[in-house]
C-alpha positions, 0 to 999 in steps of 0.5 A, spaced: 206 852 874 199 853 874 198 861 875 191 860 879 191 858 886 186 853 888 183 852 895 184 844 895 191 844 892 197 843 897 202 847 892 198 853 893 194 854 899 198 854 906 192 852 910 190 846 906 197 844 905 199 844 913 192 841 915 194 835 910 201 834 913 199 834 920 194 828 917 199 825 914 203 825 920 209 830 919 212 834 924 212 841 922 215 848 924 214 855 922 220 858 918 221 865 916 217 868 910 221 867 904 227 864 908 229 857 911 231 859 918 226 858 924 221 863 926 224 863 933 219 868 935 213 864 934 217 858 938 216 856 945 223 857 949 225 860 942 227 852 940 226 848 935 227 841 939 220 840 941 217 841 934 222 837 931 220 831 935 212 832 936 206 835 932 203 841 934 196 843 935 192 845 929 190 852 932 198 853 933 199 852 926 193 857 924 197 862 928 203 861 925 200 862 918 197 868 920 204 871 920 206 869 913 211 864 915 214 858 910 213 851 913 218 846 915 218 838 915 222 835 920 226 829 918 228 823 922 221 822 925 217 815 925 213 814 920 211 807 921 213 802 926 221 801 926 221 806 920 223 813 920 223 819 915 229 821 911 229 826 906 235 827 900 236 834 899 239 835 892 242 841 890 241 841 882 237 837 878 241 831 875 239 829 868 241 821 869 239 819 875 232 815 875 227 817 881 223 813 884 215 813 885 215 817 892 214 824 894 218 829 891 219 836 892 221 841 886 226 846 890 229 853 887 235 849 884 234 841 885 229 836 889 227 834 896 226 826 895 222 823 901 223 816 903 222 811 909 228 807 912 229 802 917 231 806 924 236 801 925 239 802 918 239 810 917 245 812 912 250 817 914 249 824 911 253 823 905 254 831 904 257 833 898 257 838 892 251 834 890 247 834 896 246 830 902 241 825 906 237 828 912 236 824 917 235 829 922 233 837 922 228 839 917 227 841 910 223 847 907 216 844 904 211 847 899 208 852 898 213 856 901 217 861 897 224 861 896 228 868 897 229 867 889 221 868 889 221 861 886 216 857 890 217 850 893 212 845 889 210 837 890 212 834 883 206 833 879 202 826 881 208 825 886 206 829 893 205 825 899 197 825 898 198 821 891 204 816 893 206 813 899 214 813 901 218 808 898 223 804 902 230 807 902 233 800 902 231 799 894 235 805 892 240 806 897 246 804 893 243 809 887 243 815 891 249 814 895 253 813 889 250 819 886 252 823 892 259 820 893 260 821 886 261 828 886 268 827 890 271 823 885 268 823 879 272 826 873 269 831 869 267 828 862 268 831 855 262 833 852 260 829 846 259 833 839 252 836 838 251 831 832 252 825 836 248 827 842 242 830 838 242 825 832 241 831 827 245 828 821 245 822 817 248 816 820 255 816 817 256 809 813 263 810 811 267 807 817 268 800 819 262 796 820 263 794 827 266 801 829 260 804 826 255 799 829 257 800 836 257 808 835 250 808 832 248 804 838 251 808 843 248 815 839 241 811 840 242 810 847 244 817 848 238 819 845 234 815 849 236 819 855 236 826 852 231 831 855 230 835 849 229 829 844 224 827 849 220 834 848 221 834 841 218 827 840 212 829 845 211 835 841 212 832 834 209 825 834 204 826 840 202 833 839 203 834 846 208 840 849 212 838 854 218 843 857 220 839 863 221 832 866 215 831 871 210 836 868 203 833 867 200 832 861 194 829 857 196 822 856 196 821 848 195 814 848 188 814 851 182 819 851 182 823 858 179 830 860 185 831 866 192 831 865 194 824 868 201 822 865 208 825 865 215 824 863 220 820 868 227 818 868 228 811 870 234 808 874 239 807 868 237 814 865 232 813 860 226 817 859 219 814 858 212 816 861 208 814 867 200 814 866 197 815 873 190 812 871 193 805 870 197 800 875 204 799 873 203 803 866 210 806 865 212 806 858 218 807 854 217 812 849 218 806 843 212 802 847 208 809 847 209 810 840 207 802 839 201 803 842 199 810 839 200 807 832 197 800 834 192 801 839 195 795 843 200 795 849 206 791 848 213 790 852 218 791 847 225 788 848 231 788 844 232 789 837 224 790 836 225 796 841 231 798 838 227 798 831 221 802 834 225 807 837 229 809 831 222 809 827 220 814 832 226 818 832 225 819 824 218 820 825 220 826 830 225 829 825 230 828 830 234 823 826 235 823 818 236 816 815 237 815 807 231 814 803 230 808 799 226 809 793 221 804 791 225 800 785 219 798 782 212 801 780 207 801 784 201 801 779 201 793 779 200 792 786 193 792 790 192 797 796 194 792 801 200 790 797 203 797 796 202 798 804 206 792 805 211 793 800 212 801 803 212 798 810 218 793 808 222 799 805 221 804 811 224 798 815 230 798 811 231 805 811 230 805 819 235 799 819 240 804 816 241 808 823 243 802 826 247 797 821 247 800 814 251 794 812 246 789 813 242 786 807 235 785 808 231 786 815 227 781 819 220 781 817 215 776 820 208 776 819 206 779 826 211 784 826 209 786 819 202 787 821 204 792 827 209 795 823 204 797 817 197 797 821 194 791 817 191 784 820 195 778 820 191 774 814 192 780 810 199 781 811 200 773 809 196 774 803 200 780 801 207 778 802 205 771 798 203 776 792 209 781 793 214 775 793 210 771 787 211 778 783 218 779 785 217 785 789 220 782 795 224 776 797 226 772 803 234 771 804 234 768 810 229 763 813 226 764 820 225 759 826 220 758 831 224 754 835 229 760 836 223 765 835 228 768 830 224 772 824 225 770 817 229 776 813 226 779 807 229 784 802 226 788 796 228 786 789 232 791 785 229 794 779 232 790 774 230 783 775 232 778 770 227 772 773 221 777 772 
């Protein structure tokens, strides 16, 4: 939280915030200072009905604010023709629930998530231990204070000024299932810390299939772990982040003001959004790829996985067995050394997923990105390394199936030299 108040900040200036809420079409009402109950002494006829169903004049609101009140926003009011405002009140901060790009308030314990919903398709309350869906009544709005002393704040770049209301229909099943899951979902045993954090060398002594499946599961779990995401941001991108949603300066382009933040997707994976670019949500491997290469690329399948493992290794989250170059490097040019070391690093990284695989896919284009060389230099260096018996192809690629050729390094004792 920023310590200083700002005259034009809806998270710190009650007058500015209230004026912007009225401008946005919200119905607001006064609440007790540092409380959730209506300030009935300020309401006409000591009733909230009029205020929940219609807007009040600005002069009335100013009088409320002079009394040091908290502010409430009414749910269930019309925000667009045929659409009403609904607010999901989550009583805790779930780790595996992806949030939409819509106005979101951080509360003392959880979140208020604002949606628009067709008036003829309003959901029920679905009130559970995890929270509820409010289609009537009100919620406490920023910059109000909770009785605990914690302030209600709009999430970074997710205030009603920054983003429009998302359509609840696009997330209906996701949030209802989450809320209803509190009724029947059994408690799961926590996984071992070594599996969660991937802070030990991958075990290679089990059956191949079982080990590969276990490694893949651990890698998927790592992509959903907040602490791992924070460690990556700090160790690789030199950005200190201590919570999902907190803004920071984007590490993949220069800027003066923070414009990026970590966000959790629908499947629980953590990536980050750059608010200066349209549709620029990056997975962490994609951000790492652009950070190293300067190019944006949608990483898929095995390519995404291998860059993810490399990122985990680089962030010192994951350790993999190292492979010492089996042949001397003094006979190689700089480009040949760079490419040779790059293939060795790829073979090291690959062990985190499948330690029993021999060789690794190493196409010219992949290699160029992996080692930071241009395409033609890779082609030349690969030919020379093959000719000098430093690397060799063990499986041909196919342009038709878009399958990369698989390469390996020659051992130290090579009779064919």
